[in-house]
C-alpha positions in Angstrom: 126.4 74.1 93.0 123.3 72.6 92.2 120.5 71.9 95.1 118.0 69.2 94.7 114.6 69.3 96.4 113.2 66.0 97.1 109.2 65.6 96.2 107.1 65.0 99.1 103.3 64.4 99.2 101.5 67.0 101.0 99.9 64.4 103.4 103.4 63.6 104.7 104.4 67.2 105.7 102.5 66.9 109.0 105.2 64.2 110.2 108.3 66.6 109.5 110.1 68.5 112.1 111.0 72.1 111.4 113.8 73.9 113.1 113.4 77.7 114.2 116.1 79.1 112.0 115.5 81.0 108.8 116.6 79.4 105.7 117.2 82.8 103.8 119.8 85.2 104.7 119.3 87.9 102.0 116.7 90.3 103.0 115.7 91.0 99.3 114.9 87.2 98.9 112.8 87.3 102.1 110.8 90.0 100.7 110.5 88.2 97.4 109.2 85.2 99.1 106.5 87.3 100.9 105.4 88.7 97.7 105.3 85.1 96.0 103.4 83.7 99.0 100.8 86.4 98.6 100.5 85.7 94.9 100.3 82.0 95.5 97.5 82.6 97.9 95.6 84.7 95.4 96.0 82.0 92.7 94.8 79.3 95.1 91.7 80.9 96.2 90.8 82.4 92.8 91.8 79.8 90.5 92.7 76.6 92.6 96.0 76.9 90.9 98.7 74.6 92.1 102.0 76.0 92.8 105.4 74.6 93.8 106.7 75.2 97.4 110.5 74.5 97.9 111.1 74.3 101.7 113.5 72.6 104.2 112.9 70.5 107.3 115.3 69.4 110.0 116.6 66.6 107.6 116.7 67.9 104.0 115.3 70.1 101.3 111.7 69.2 99.9 109.3 70.3 97.1 105.4 69.9 97.3 103.1 70.8 94.6 100.0 72.0 96.1 97.2 74.9 96.4 97.8 77.5 99.0 94.7 78.0 101.2 96.0 80.7 103.5 99.1 82.6 104.7 99.7 83.8 108.1 102.4 86.0 109.4 104.3 82.6 110.2 102.8 79.9 108.2 101.6 78.8 104.9 98.4 76.9 105.1 97.6 73.9 102.8 94.5 71.9 102.5 93.4 69.7 105.5 95.2 72.0 108.0 98.8 71.0 106.7 101.2 74.1 107.6 104.7 74.9 106.5 106.6 77.5 108.6 107.3 80.5 106.3 110.8 80.7 107.6 111.7 77.2 106.1 110.4 78.1 102.7 113.1 78.8 100.3 111.0 79.9 97.1 107.7 79.5 95.5 107.1 79.0 91.9 104.1 78.4 89.3 
């Protein structure tokens, strides 16, 4: 089964609706996601490196290439105050 993630501009993320449910069920994947987010945060702050965030809103799976500016216990913070709930993130890659 191949899953396709639709590219989206960072500016359009604010208009998306995010359900409360977690997209990952495997505890190891959730822990890996946390480590990837912390690495993306370090790369964003030190090198302004862009990373790919694979996430899911209430309609479909999406992909954004951007710089991570902050990570809280519940959200990934991008430029201009754009946020993605962590529980809706499938994975992060460089």
